[in-house]
DRENMAR-851668 format. One record per residue (C-alpha): y, x, z. Coordinates in steps of 0.5 Angstrom, whole numbers, plus 2048, in hexadecimal, padded with zeros to 3 digits. Example, Ala and Ser with C-alpha at 12.3 -4.5 7.8 and 13.67 -1.06 7.14 Angstrom:
REM DRENMAR-851668
7F7819810;7FE81B80E;
***
This chain:
REM DRENMAR-851668
8097F4814;8077EE812;8027ED80C;8087EE807;80B7F480B;8107EF80E;8117F0815;8117E981A;8187EC81C;81C7EF817;81F7F381C;8187F781D;8197FA816;81F7F9813;8267FC815;82D7FD812;8307F880C;8297F6809;8277F4810;82D7F0811;82C7EC80A;8257EB80B;8267E8812;82B7E380F;8267E180A;8207E180F;8247DB813;8237D780D;81C7D780D;8197DA813;8127DA811;8107E180F;80A7E080B;80A7D9807;8067DB800;8097D77FB;80C7D87F4;8117D27F4;8177D57F8;8177DC7F4;8167D87ED;81C7D47EF;8207DA7F1;81E7DE7EB;8217D97E7;8287D97EA;8287E07E9;8277E07E2;81F7E27E2;81F7E97E3;8187E97E4;8187E87DC;81C7EE7DB;8187F37DE;8157F97DA;80D7F87D9;80A7F77E0;8037F97E3;8017F57E9;7FD7F77EF;7F97F37F4;7F47F47F9;7F27F6800;7F27FD801;7F58037FC;7FB7FF7F9;8008037FB;7FC80A7F9;7FA8067F2;8028057F1;80380C7F3;7FE80F7EE;80080A7E8;80880D7E9;8068147E9;8018137E3;80780F7DF;80C8147E1;80881A7DF;8088177D9;80F8167D8;81080F7DA;81680C7DE;8138087E4;8158037E9;8108017EF;8107FC7F4;80C7FC7FA;80B7FA801;80C7FB807;810801808;81080680D;81780880F;81C80580B;81C7FE807;81E802801;817805800;8157FF7FD;8198007F7;8188067F2;81D8067EC;81B80A7E6;81880F7EB;81D80F7F1;81D80B7F7;8238057F7;8298077FA;82B803800;8328017FD;82E7FE7F6;8297FB7FB;82E7F77FF;8327F57F8;82B7F27F6;82A7EF7FC;8317EC7FD;8307E97F6;82A7E67F8;82D7E37FE;8337E07FA;82F7DD7F5;82A7DA7F9;82F7D77FE;82B7D3803;8257D2800;81F7D3804;81C7DA802;8177DF805;8197E6807;8147E9802;8167E47FD;81D7E77FD;81B7EE7FD;8177ED7F7;81D7E97F3;8217EF7F5;81C7F47F2;81C7F07EC;8237F07EB;8237F87EC;81E7F97E7;8217F47E2;8277F87E2;8257FF7E2;8218027DB;81A8047DC;8148047D8;80F8017DE;80F7FD7E4;80A7FE7E9;80A7F87EE;8057F77F4;8037F17F7;8057EF7FE;8007EA800;7FA7E87FC;7FC7E77F5;7FC7DF7F3;8027DD7F7;8057E47F8;80C7E47F6;80B7EA7F1;8067E57ED;80C7E27EA;80B7E77E5;8097E37DF;8057E97DB;8047F07DD;8017F57D8;7FC7F67DD;7F97F47E4;7F57F97E9;7F17F67EF;7F07FB7F5;7EA7FA7FA;7EA7F37FD;7E87F3804;7E97EE80A;7F07EE80C;7F57E980D;7F07E380D;7F57DE810;7F97DE80A;7F47E0805;7ED7DD807;7E77DF80C;7E27E1807;7E27E7802;7E27E27FC;7E87DE7FE;7EC7E47FF;7EA7E77F8;7EC7E07F5;7F37E17F8;7F37E87F5;7F07E67EE;7F67E27EE;7FA7E77EA;7F67E77E4;7F97E57DE;7F67E27D8;7F57E87D3;7F87ED7D8;7F37F37D9;7F17F37E0;7ED7F97E4;7EA7F97EA;7E87FE7EF;7E17FE7F2;7E07F77F5;7DA7F47F9;7D67F07F5;7D97E97F8;7E07EB7F6;7DE7EF7EF;7DB7E87ED;7E17E47EF;7E67E97EB;7E17E97E5;7E17E27E4;7E87E17E5;7E97E67DF;7E47E37DB;7E77DC7DC;7EE7DF7DA;7EB7E37D4;7EE7E97D8;7EB7F07D6;7E77F27DD;7E57F97DF;7E27FB7E5;7E18027E8;7DA8047E9;7D88007E3;7DD8017DD;7E18067E0;7DE80D7E4;7E18127E8;7DE8187EC;7E181E7F0;7DF8257ED;7E082C7EF;7E782C7EB;7EA8257EC;7E881E7EA;7E381C7E4;7E58157E1;7E28117DB;7E280B7D8;7E18087D1;7E780C7CE;7E48127D1;7E48187D6;7E981B7DA;7E98217DE;7EE8217E3;7F18257E9;7F08227F0;7F481C7F2;7FA81F7F6;7F98197FB;7F381B801;7ED818802;7E78167FE;7E980F7FD;7EF8127F9;7EB8147F3;7E980C7F2;7F180A7F3;7F28107EE;7ED80D7E9;7EF8067EA;7F68087E8;7F480C7E2;7EF8067E0;7F58017E0;7FA8057DC;7F48077D7;7F37FF7D6;7FB7FE7D5;7FE7FE7CF;8028047D1;80180B7CD;8018117D2;8008187D0;7FA81C7D2;7FE8207D7;8008197DB;7F98187DE;7FA81F7E2;7FF81B7E6;7FA8197EB;7FB8207EE;80381F7EF;8028187F3;8068177F9;8058117FE;807812805;80281080B;7FC810807;7F881780A;7FF81A80A;80082180E;806821813;809827814;80F825818;81182481F;80A820821;80682681E;80A82B822;807828828;80082A826;7FE832827;800835820;7F983681D;7F882E81E;7F9829818;7FD822819;7FB81D814;7FD815813;7FA80F810;7FC808810;7F680580F;7F47FF813;7EE7FB811;7E67FC811;7E67FF80A;7EC80480B;7E8806811;7E280780D;7E680B808;7E980F80E;7E2810811;7E081480A;7E681880B;7E481A812;7DD81C810;7E082180B;7E4824810;7DE826814;7E182D814;7E582C81A;7E6826820;7EA82081E;7EE81C823;7F0815822;7F6812825;7F680A823;7FB805823;7FA7FE820;7FD7F781F;7FA7F1823;7F77ED81D;7F37F381A;7EC7F481B;7EC7FA820;7E47FB821;7E37FA81A;7E8800818;7E680581E;7DE80481D;7DE809817;7E280E81A;7DF80E821;7DA81381F;7DE81881C;7E3818821;7E481D827;7E881982B;7EC81282A;7F281082D;7F580982D;7FD80982C;80280382C;80980582A;81080282C;8127FE826;80B7FE823;80B7F7821;8067F2823;8027F9826;7FB7F8829;7FB7F9830;7F8800832;7F37FD836;7F07F9830;7F07FF82C;7EC802831;7E77FC832;7E67FC82A;7E480482A;7DE80282E;7E1806834;7E280C830;7EA80C830;7EF80E836;7F680B836;7FB810833;7FF80C834;80480E82F;804813829;80781982D;804818833;7FD81882F;7FF81E82B;801822832;7FA821835;7F782582F;7F582C82F;7EF83182E;7EC834828;7EF832821;7EE82B81F;7F182581B;7F581F81E;7F581881A;7FA81381C;7F880C819;7F780581A;7FD802818;803803813;808801818;80580681C;80580B816;80D809815;80E80B81C;80A81281C;80E814816;815812819;81381681F;81081C81B;81781C817;81481A810;81881880A;816814805;8198157FE;
***
C-alpha cells in the first residue's frame, strides 16, 4: 500500500461500489500522496464542517504500533461503557475496516452513501483518495452518536488529512522510526517534527518510549504549546508480571491482566493507551483498564486457524504479522526469542520501498528457515531474489505462501508470515479469515 494505505492502482485494493466512487475521484487528482490541509479544509467547509461536530477525539500518530494502540484505546473505552468511533488505515480485506461506528464496522451501503455525498459536494475540485476517505469518515462520525472518536494519522502528522481536528482531548505518539523518508524527511529528528505536528495548545500529549533525538523534539514542541507532556519510561512505567501487567503513573498503580495482543512489545502499546486515556478528561470506571485483555487487532501476531493453517502438520502453529520496518523487526525478534520452545520458520514478503535487510536482521538468528515470497496482487512486492539477498543468503524462494507452507514438515514448530501489510491481507484472504 502507499504510505497512507492507498494503493497506486485502486483496482489493487478497492472493489465494488466504494472502489468505483474512489476511482472516479482519483481521476480528479491522480497524485495519491500530497501532504496538505488546504484541499480538505475547502471540502469540509462545503460539507458544513463535520469535523467540528465529532464526539471527543483522541488523535494517534507515530511509526509503529498506531493500530494496536488505537485498538487498545477502543477496548478500554468500551469496557468502561463508552460508545466509540474509530478511524484507522490501511485496511486488509475491505475498505469498511477503516471506519467503526459506535462499535460496529460501517456497512458498505452507509460508506457508499457518505462517499457519494462527498463526491457530489466536491464536484470537480482536486482531492486525494485519502482526503476523500477522511471526509467520509468525519461525515459518518458526526451523524451517529458516540462518546469518543479515536482517529489514527495516515502519514506523518503535521500535514496529514486527519490533522484538521482542531482540538482533540488527548494525543498519543507511538514509537518513531525511520520510515516514509520520501515524504517526512531523512533524519529521525525531521520525522519526529512531522509527527509532533499533531500536538495542540494545552492538549495532553503522551509518548511511547522514544530514542533521545525524537523525544527531545516532542518535548520541545509540547513545551512551546504549553501541552502537558508525558513519556513512557520517565513519567509512566509498566512491567510484565506473572499475572499480567503492572502499570504506574502519577495517579497511582494498576494491576492488570495480560494484554490480549501477543508479543512483548504489546505491553508498551497497552500502557500508552492507558496513559493517554488517564491524561484525558474522560472519567472511566476502574473496570475499564482491564479492557486490554479483550483487545483485538488483525495481522498483529495473529494466529491463523483456517485453510493455510491446515496445510501444516496438526501440531504446528501458523502466525501472521504485518510489521515491515526495522523497528518492527526488532519487536518481532524479541517475540521469536520468547518462542524458544520450538523452531520458528519465517515466510517473508515485503514492499519495494522498505528496508528489507533492516527488517530481517533482528529475525535471522531466531529463524530455523526463511522463505521469500511474492504473491500475485501484492502491490509493489519486492522481488523474491532481493529478499534472498537482503537475508545474507539465509532465505530461499518460496516463492508463494502456499508453496512455502507445503515445503515445511517435521517436529512441532511455528511458522510466521511477516514483512508486509499487503502480504498480510493476502494471507488472511487465503486463510478464509473475516474481520468483524
